[in-house]
N, C-alpha and C positions, 0 to 999 in steps of 0.2 A: 196497159203498161206490162213490161216485161223486165223480169230480172235474170241475168245471166252470171255465174259462176265460173270465173276461169281458172281458178286455184290461189291458194294461200289468201291475201286478204284481197284480191283484184276483183271487181263486179262490173259489169254495165247494166245501167237502166234506160229500157227505150221505151222513151213516153209515147202517151197517145197521139202524138203528131212527130212523130219519129224520130224525135230528137235524143241523139246517144251521149248517155251520162258516164263517163267511167271514174272508178274509184280504184287508186293507191294500183296502177298498173305494172306489176311485177308481172311478167310474163316469160321471156325467153330464158332468164336465168332460174323458172320455176322447173321442176325437173317433172310437175304434176299438169303443167296447162298443155290442152290438147291442140291451142291456136298459137300462132305465133302475132309478134307485135306487128309483122306488116301487114297482117290482115284485118287489122282492129278500126274501124273508124269511131273520130270521136267530135262532139261539139263543145263539149266541155268535160276538161279534167279535174276532178277533186284529187287535191292530197291530203292526208291526213296529220303526214309528218316526212320528214324527209329520207329517213334511211333507206339504204340501196332496195333492201327488198319491198320498198312501197313507192318511192319514187321511180325507179325500177326502168323501164323503157318510155317514161313519160315523154322525154323529149323527142326521140324517134318517131313516136307515134304523132308528137305533135307538127311536127317538122314538115310532116306528110297532109295532114287535115286542118292544121292551122285553128284549132281548138281554144277557147279562152279557160285558162288555169282559175280555180278557185281555192283559196287556201291562206292562211294566216298571215299576217304582214308580212313577218322575216322572208318567208318561204314565197311567197308571192313575189316581193321584191328581188331574189334570187331567179325565180323565172323569168320576170321582166328583165334581167341582167343578162340573160343568155338569148334576149330578141324574140321574147314569146309574150301575147298578151295575157295579163292577170288582172284578177279583180282581189284586190286585199281586203281582208276581214280579219276578225280577231274572236277570241272564246268570250262567249255569252252574246255575241252580234250575229244580227240574221239580217237577210238582203232579199228580196224579191226578182228573180229571175226571170227571164221570159218563160222556161219551164215550171217554175215552182220556188218555192221558198229553200232558204240554204241557212241552216243555224250551226254554230261550232258549239261544241260542247269541252269540258276539260277531259284528260287523258294522264293518267298517270306513266309516264314512259322518259323518252329522250327524243330530240331530233336533230340531228348532223346530217348534213349532205355527204355522199361518198367522198368528195374532194376537202371536208375538213371542215365546211363552213358551217356558223351557227343559221340554225334556220326558225329561232323562237321556239315558241311551244307545241307539243305535240297536242292531237286535237281529237275528239270524236266530231261525228258530223250528221246532223237531223237534215232529212231532207223530207220537204211535205211537197208532193206531186202528185197531180192526177186523183185528187181525194185520198192517199194513201200515207201514211208516216214512216219513214225507213231513219231506222237508227243504225248507223255504222260505228262501233265504238272505238275504231281505230287499234292501234296496239295499246293495253292500258293494264295496270292491275285493275282490282275491285275496290270501288270506293263508294262509301255510302251514299252519296249526294246523287247516285244513279236511283234512286228511290224517289228523288226531287224532281228527275227526270221523266221519270214514270207517271209522278203526280200531275207534271204541269204538259205533259203531251201523252196521248193516248197512240202510242207505238202497235202499228200494223204488225213491222218486220224487224227485228232485232238481230245483227250481225254482230257476232261476237267472236273473239280467238278463246280457243281452247287448249293451246299448244303447250302451254307452262312455259318454265323456264326466264323466256322474256317478257311473258303477257301472263294472265288469269290462265289456271288450268282448270280441267274439268269441275271440279268442286267448287273453285270460285266462282266457275262461270255460270254454272248453275242457279247460285246465290244472285249472281246480279239480275238473272231474269228473274228470280224474285224479286227483287227491288223494281225492276220496270215493268211488269206485268205485260209484255206484247202479247199481240193475238200470235204469231209464229216467231220463235228463236232459230235461227242459222248458224252453226258451227263456222269456224273460219280459223287461219293461222294456225294448220295443223300439219303435219306430214311432209313437210316441203324441205326438213333438214332432219337427221336423225333425231338431234336434241328436241325437236319439237313435236315427236311422235306421238300420237294420241288416237283414243278408238273415237271417231263421232258417234257413234250408234252406244256406246256406254254413257255419253254425254245427254242423247237421246232419251235413253231409256230414265235417267237421273231426272231430267227435266219434265218428263211426262211422268214420273212419280210423283212429283209435285203438283201436277195438276195443270201444266203449260203443253201447248202443242209445241213440237221441234219437228223444222224437216232437215234433212240432212241432204245439200245437195252433191250433184255426183259433179268433179271436175267437166267444164262445158256444158251444164246443165242449164237450158234455160225454164224460166216457168212464167206464168202468168199471174199478177196479183192483182 
């Protein structure tokens, strides 16, 4: 299985059976993405919430690749209203798909589509795929229930924002790593806009000082899990 980081909060998971799962595909609008949305293939698209820098290029990718959207109920209904296939879920619920299990968690943020449509609650997502557990926190502030998430799930890779202003900053994100105790922490949601400028190596240094492993992924980098 492979994990690729496009930039911002956009990731691609390629399973051992070559299924491609895209999370929050904000691609063409990101100044840091080394690829274009037109180059991305997707069997499944998971959206943590509906803000423009997360729903991003999901629909343009979906028109071409015909994926299944996986998101909370209201956002799934919105995707369906646009003519796409969607699987409705909600926070606390899980479902086993052909590639593995998906469970949505709480996230403290907001969720409204670029056209002003209410899109339900924002979420994080836990994916259990090919023997690995990946926790993409979505956009969120620090919350103590992250500790419970870590107690109930042996997280291999935790993908979490460090850009501050709209989400956790470096200090809070490092505390989130303490709560969850993942095998590897991967920072995201930084340096896309001036207001979320942050140094991922500062985060790495802080996380490692607390005894945890951190991987700073370059934009466009792909790693084997």
